[in-house]
C-alpha positions in Angstrom: -101.9 -102.8 -60.5 -98.4 -102.7 -61.9 -96.4 -101.6 -59.8 -92.5 -101.2 -58.3 -90.9 -103.8 -55.9 -90.4 -100.8 -53.1 -94.3 -100.4 -53.9 -95.5 -103.5 -54.0 -95.7 -104.4 -50.0 -97.8 -100.4 -49.6 -100.4 -102.0 -52.6 -100.5 -105.8 -51.1 -101.1 -103.5 -47.1 -103.8 -101.3 -48.7 -105.8 -103.9 -51.0 -105.9 -106.3 -47.6 -107.5 -103.7 -45.5 -110.2 -102.7 -47.8 -113.4 -103.9 -48.8 -113.4 -104.2 -52.4 -115.8 -105.5 -54.7 -113.3 -106.2 -57.1 -110.2 -108.8 -57.7 -107.0 -107.2 -57.7 -103.8 -108.4 -59.1 -100.4 -107.3 -58.5 -98.3 -107.2 -61.0 -94.4 -106.4 -60.3 -92.3 -104.5 -63.1 -88.6 -104.2 -63.8 -88.2 -101.7 -65.9 -90.0 -99.5 -67.6 -89.2 -101.5 -71.5 -91.6 -104.8 -69.7 -94.9 -102.2 -68.7 -96.2 -102.2 -72.0 -95.8 -105.9 -71.9 -97.8 -106.3 -69.1 -100.2 -104.1 -70.1 -101.0 -105.9 -73.5 -100.6 -109.6 -71.7 -103.6 -108.7 -68.8 -105.6 -106.1 -71.0 -107.9 -109.2 -72.2 -108.9 -110.3 -68.0 -108.5 -106.9 -66.8 -111.6 -104.0 -66.4 -109.0 -101.6 -65.5 -105.1 -100.7 -64.5 -103.1 -98.6 -62.2 -99.6 -98.0 -62.5 -97.5 -96.0 -60.6 -96.4 -93.1 -61.6 -97.1 -90.8 -64.1 -93.8 -92.6 -66.0 -95.3 -95.6 -65.6 -98.0 -94.4 -67.8 -96.5 -92.6 -70.2 -94.6 -95.7 -71.2 -98.1 -97.7 -72.0 -99.3 -94.4 -73.8 -96.6 -94.3 -76.1 -96.1 -97.5 -76.9 -100.3 -98.2 -76.5 -101.6 -95.1 -78.0 -105.1 -97.2 -78.8 -104.5 -99.1 -75.2 -108.5 -100.1 -74.6 -108.8 -99.6 -70.5 -108.4 -97.0 -68.2 -105.7 -96.3 -66.1 -105.0 -94.8 -63.8 -101.2 -93.5 -62.1 -101.0 -93.6 -58.5 -97.8 -91.1 -56.8 -97.0 -89.3 -53.7 -98.4 -86.1 -53.3 -96.5 -82.5 -53.2 -98.4 -82.9 -49.7 -96.8 -86.1 -49.3 -93.4 -84.9 -50.0 -93.9 -81.7 -47.5 -94.5 -84.2 -45.1 -91.5 -87.1 -45.9 -89.7 -83.5 -46.5 -90.9 -82.2 -42.6 -90.2 -85.9 -41.0 -87.1 -86.0 -42.4 -85.4 -82.3 -41.4 -86.9 -82.9 -37.5 -84.9 -86.3 -37.3 -81.7 -85.4 -39.1 -81.5 -81.2 -37.8 -77.5 -81.1 -39.2 -79.2 -82.5 -43.2 -78.3 -79.1 -45.1 -81.3 -79.0 -48.0 -78.6 -77.8 -50.4 -77.5 -81.8 -50.7 -80.6 -83.1 -51.1 -82.2 -83.7 -54.4 -85.7 -85.8 -55.7 -84.5 -87.9 -58.4 -87.6 -86.9 -60.5 -86.4 -83.7 -60.2 -83.2 -84.6 -62.3 -84.5 -84.5 -66.0 -85.9 -81.1 -65.1 -83.0 -79.8 -64.2 -82.7 -77.1 -66.4 -86.1 -75.9 -66.1 -86.4 -76.1 -62.0 -82.5 -74.8 -61.7 -82.0 -76.9 -59.6 -83.1 -81.1 -58.3 -82.2 -80.2 -54.3 -84.9 -79.5 -51.5 -83.9 -76.4 -51.4 -84.9 -75.7 -54.6 -88.2 -77.4 -54.4 -88.9 -75.4 -51.3 -88.1 -71.8 -52.4 -91.1 -72.2 -55.9 -93.7 -70.2 -55.0 -96.4 -72.4 -56.8 -95.9 -75.8 -56.4 -98.2 -76.3 -59.6 -94.8 -75.6 -61.9 -93.5 -79.5 -60.6 -96.4 -80.9 -62.0 -96.7 -79.0 -64.8 -93.0 -79.2 -65.3 -93.3 -83.3 -65.4 -96.3 -82.8 -67.8 -94.2 -81.0 -69.8 -91.9 -83.1 -70.1 -93.4 -86.7 -70.3 -95.3 -85.4 -73.4 -92.1 -85.0 -75.4 -89.9 -87.4 -74.2 -90.3 -89.7 -76.5 -91.0 -94.1 -76.2 -87.2 -94.9 -76.6 -86.3 -92.5 -73.7 -88.3 -94.1 -71.3 -87.2 -97.2 -71.3 -83.3 -95.4 -70.0 -85.1 -93.3 -67.9 -83.5 -94.9 -64.5 -80.7 -96.1 -65.8 -80.1 -92.3 -66.7 -81.4 -91.3 -63.2 -79.1 -94.0 -61.7 -76.1 -93.0 -63.6 -76.9 -88.7 -62.3 -77.4 -89.6 -59.1 -73.9 -91.2 -59.2 -72.1 -89.1 -60.9 -73.5 -86.4 -57.9 -72.7 -88.9 -55.6 -69.2 -89.1 -56.6 -68.4 -85.1 -56.6 -69.8 -85.4 -53.5 -72.7 -82.6 -54.1 -75.3 -84.6 -52.4 -76.2 -86.6 -49.1 -79.7 -87.9 -49.8 -81.7 -88.9 -51.9 -85.3 -89.1 -52.3 -86.7 -91.0 -54.4 -90.0 -91.9 -56.6 -88.2 -94.7 -59.1 -88.3 -96.9 -57.0 -86.6 -99.2 -60.0 -83.4 -97.5 -59.7 -82.9 -98.3 -55.2 -81.0 -101.2 -55.9 -78.2 -99.6 -57.1 -78.5 -96.6 -54.6 -77.5 -99.7 -52.3 -75.1 -101.1 -54.4 -73.2 -98.3 -54.6 -74.1 -97.1 -51.0 -75.8 -93.9 -51.6 -78.7 -92.8 -49.0 -82.1 -93.1 -49.5 -85.3 -92.4 -48.6 -88.6 -94.3 -51.0 -91.7 -91.8 -51.2 -94.9 -93.3 -50.7 -98.7 -92.2 -51.8 -100.5 -92.0 -49.2 -103.5 -94.6 -48.4 -106.1 -92.9 -48.2 -105.1 -91.2 -52.1 -104.6 -94.8 -53.4 -108.4 -95.8 -52.1 -109.6 -92.6 -53.5 -107.6 -93.9 -56.9 -109.2 -97.0 -57.0 -112.7 -96.1 -55.7 -112.1 -93.5 -58.9 -111.2 -96.3 -61.3 -114.0 -98.2 -60.3 -116.4 -95.2 -61.2 -114.6 -95.0 -64.4 -114.5 -98.4 -65.6 -118.4 -98.6 -64.0 -119.4 -96.0 -66.9 -117.6 -97.7 -69.6 -119.3 -100.4 -69.2 -122.8 -98.4 -69.8 -120.8 -96.1 -72.2 -120.4 -99.3 -74.3 -123.4 -100.4 -74.8 -125.4 -97.2 -75.8 -127.1 -97.4 -79.8 -124.4 -97.8 -82.2 -125.6 -97.2 -86.5 -123.2 -97.5 -89.1 -124.4 -95.7 -92.2 -123.2 -97.2 -95.4 -123.6 -96.7 -99.6 -122.7 -97.8 -102.1 -122.0 -96.1 -105.3 -120.5 -98.2 -108.9 -117.4 -96.6 -111.6 -120.0 -94.3 -113.0 -120.8 -92.9 -109.8 -125.5 -94.3 -110.2 -126.4 -96.9 -107.5 -125.3 -100.5 -108.4 -128.0 -103.5 -107.7 -129.1 -104.5 -104.3 -129.1 -107.8 -104.3 -125.3 -108.1 -104.4 -124.7 -105.6 -102.0 -127.0 -106.9 -99.3 -125.2 -110.1 -99.7 -122.1 -108.5 -99.7 -123.4 -106.4 -96.1 -124.4 -109.3 -94.6 -121.3 -111.4 -95.5 -118.9 -109.0 -93.7 -121.0 -108.9 -90.7 -121.1 -112.4 -90.5 -116.9 -112.4 -90.6 -116.7 -109.7 -88.5 -118.7 -111.6 -86.2 -120.4 -108.4 -85.6 -124.4 -108.4 -84.2 -126.6 -105.9 -86.0 -129.5 -105.2 -87.6 -129.5 -104.4 -91.2 -132.1 -102.2 -92.5 -132.3 -101.0 -96.3 -132.8 -97.8 -97.6 -133.7 -95.5 -100.0 -132.4 -97.1 -103.3 -128.6 -96.9 -102.4 -128.7 -96.6 -98.5 -128.1 -99.5 -95.1 -128.2 -99.2 -91.9 -126.6 -101.7 -89.4 -128.3 -101.7 -85.9 -126.1 -102.7 -83.1 -123.6 -100.9 -79.6 -120.6 -98.6 -79.2 -118.8 -101.7 -78.0 -119.4 -103.4 -81.3 -118.8 -100.7 -83.7 -115.1 -100.2 -80.6 -114.4 -103.4 -81.8 -114.2 -103.2 -85.5 -112.3 -100.2 -85.5 -110.4 -100.6 -83.2 -112.0 -97.5 -80.8 -113.3 -95.4 -83.3 -110.0 -95.4 -85.2 -110.1 -97.6 -88.4 -112.9 -98.9 -90.8 -112.5 -102.0 -91.7 -116.1 -102.8 -94.0 -114.3 -100.3 -96.8 -111.2 -101.5 -97.2 -113.1 -105.3 -97.3 -115.5 -104.5 -99.2 -113.6 -102.9 -101.8 -111.2 -106.1 -101.4 -113.5 -109.0 -101.8 -116.7 -107.8 -103.5 -115.1 -104.9 -105.8 -117.7 -102.7 -104.4 -116.6 -98.7 -103.8 -118.9 -97.6 -101.0 -118.7 -95.2 -98.0 -119.7 -95.5 -94.3 -120.9 -93.5 -91.5 -120.3 -94.9 -88.0 -122.6 -92.8 -85.3 -123.1 -93.4 -81.7 -125.7 -91.8 -79.8 -127.6 -91.6 -76.6 -131.1 -93.3 -78.4 -130.9 -95.0 -81.3 -132.5 -92.0 -83.2 -130.3 -89.8 -83.1 -127.0 -92.4 -83.4 -128.6 -92.7 -86.4 -128.8 -89.4 -87.5 -125.0 -89.0 -86.5 -124.7 -92.1 -88.5 -125.8 -90.0 -91.4 -124.3 -87.0 -90.9 -120.4 -88.9 -90.2 -122.1 -90.3 -93.6 -122.3 -87.1 -95.8 -118.3 -85.8 -94.1 -117.4 -88.9 -95.8 -119.0 -89.1 -99.4 -117.6 -85.0 -98.7 -113.9 -86.0 -98.2 -113.6 -88.7 -99.7 -113.5 -91.2 -96.2 -114.8 -92.5 -93.2 -116.2 -90.4 -90.0 -117.3 -91.1 -87.2 -119.5 -88.9 -84.8 -120.0 -89.1 -81.1 -122.6 -88.7 -78.7 -121.3 -85.6 -77.8 -121.5 -85.3 -81.6 -118.0 -84.5 -81.7 -116.6 -85.5 -85.4 -114.2 -87.6 -85.8 -112.0 -88.9 -89.1 -110.8 -89.6 -91.5 -110.3 -93.3 -90.4 -107.5 -95.4 -91.3 -105.1 -92.0 -91.3 -102.4 -91.8 -89.1 -103.4 -88.0 -87.8 -107.6 -87.5 -87.7 -109.1 -84.6 -86.5 -111.6 -84.0 -83.5 -113.7 -82.0 -83.7 -116.3 -81.0 -81.1 -119.5 -81.0 -81.1 -119.6 -78.1 -78.7 -120.0 -74.5 -81.0 -118.1 -71.4 -79.2 -119.1 -68.2 -79.8 -115.9 -67.0 -80.9 -116.2 -70.2 -83.5 -119.5 -68.5 -84.6 -118.9 -65.2 -85.2 -114.9 -66.6 -87.2 -117.7 -67.9 -88.9 -119.5 -65.6 -90.2 -117.1 -62.9 -90.4 -114.7 -65.1 -93.2 -117.8 -66.9 -95.1 -117.0 -69.8 -94.1 -118.7 -72.8 -92.3 -118.6 -73.2 -88.6 -117.1 -77.4 -89.1 -114.8 -75.7 -91.3 -113.7 -73.3 -88.5 -113.7 -75.9 -86.3 -111.9 -78.3 -89.1 -109.0 -75.7 -88.9 -109.1 -75.1 -84.8 -108.4 -79.4 -84.6 -105.6 -78.9 -87.5 -104.0 -76.2 -85.2 -104.5 -79.0 -82.2 -103.5 -82.0 -84.2 -99.9 -80.5 -86.2 -99.6 -78.2 -83.3 -98.7 -75.2 -85.1 -100.9 -72.2 -86.5 -98.7 -72.2 -89.8 -100.0 -74.1 -93.2 -99.8 -73.5 -96.9 -102.8 -74.0 -99.1 -101.4 -77.6 -100.3 -101.1 -78.7 -96.2 -104.7 -77.1 -95.5 -105.8 -79.6 -98.9 -104.9 -82.6 -97.6 -105.4 -82.6 -93.9 -109.2 -81.2 -94.5 -109.7 -84.1 -97.4 -110.2 -80.7 -100.0 -108.9 -80.3 -103.7 -106.1 -77.4 -103.4 -108.7 -75.5 -105.6 -111.0 -75.6 -102.2 -108.1 -74.8 -99.7 -107.1 -72.0 -101.8 -110.8 -70.4 -100.9 -111.0 -71.2 -97.3 -107.8 -70.0 -96.4 -108.7 -66.7 -98.5 -111.9 -66.5 -96.6 -109.7 -66.7 -93.0 -107.3 -63.8 -94.9 -110.2 -61.5 -95.7 -112.0 -62.5 -92.2 -109.1 -61.7 -90.5 -108.3 -65.3 -89.0 -105.1 -65.7 -91.8 -102.1 -63.8 -92.9 -99.5 -64.7 -95.1 -96.3 -64.9 -93.0 -94.0 -66.0 -95.3 -93.4 -67.4 -98.1 -90.9 -70.3 -99.4 -89.2 -71.7 -103.0 -88.5 -75.6 -103.4 -87.1 -74.8 -106.9 -86.0 -71.8 -108.3 -89.1 -71.9 -111.4 -92.4 -72.0 -109.7 -94.4 -70.2 -107.8 -93.6 -69.3 -103.9 -95.0 -71.3 -101.6 -97.3 -69.2 -99.2 -97.0 -70.0 -95.5 -100.4 -68.5 -93.7 -100.6 -68.1 -90.1 -103.5 -68.8 -88.5 -105.4 -66.5 -86.1 -109.1 -67.9 -84.7 -110.3 -68.2 -81.1 -111.9 -71.5 -80.2 
């Protein structure tokens, strides 16, 4: 449990009074800058983490996007805040709700209008707050997260010096020493014990599910081609593969199949270990660097060996087509290309809308799903022929054919053209309109 000083006693009290089938260690952090360092220090020893608040979680996720262990944030719910307000205003009838502010609402002032209790109570739908907080955390850069507590403290001091507030309700325990030093009245909102216990049990279930999933069958499909695109002799290939798997300490069963294809049977845990959670392919570059062997690799996960092998074949087929390495997981989601800064996640569950669009545009459902994944990955539904070619790993000509089919089928239109230089054809920018 990574928590602030002002929640440490609360966490200790809950854990001391609840029978848990696990060992718990509580680590205190000073500011958001050091939270990711604490996670890295304990990642190898811990099965899961709890952190005090969504901002703390965002600090880890932005610094370590490929973190391996499950993390659950805990913080006061909206219901807790209503209870706290009721207690405060019953205890002091003179409190002005327009002069009591929430620290966690201060970064949302532009969207919410104000960070005071009266603006909070005027909301017709309290879920707006969670939505606003999540959007803020999604968009805030990593370097700014480390400054959040300092900026909040500065904003509160400014309001206090301008005589605009009488009380601060704090979510951020790290700013309390500063408020104390300045003599600014505050109260700290803690989570409810029942909510905390619920989150602990949820995390334990998640850890157990992860352990079960780690033991799912995994298959790595490898094929080799010489520079003339013909299969090269088997003996050096088999030896090279054996050496590579030994160097990676990978426990596999090696099986030859066909004249130029090998399968390595193992587990998801082993595959995730050598691929950094299905993000990077280490086998292909190692074969190229150490043995000058050009290989294509596909990783498959399945609920049984047969489906894992089938998924590895599908991943290998995609890799041969796109000149990269891919993985297909147990839900038949296509992931890749591995080693790319951003990769596509193509959902294996095909909707009726995708089928309809594919039929109308005379394209495969996989192509439509890839285009949808590009929209999600880039956050934009506008793309050029060159951009589509780069993301799909195809030639510009193929990308142009896909865009032409989408345009004919009503799933794309030319939004505008742009010119890079005074010479040459203007570049068409397409607007994609595909339903999920």
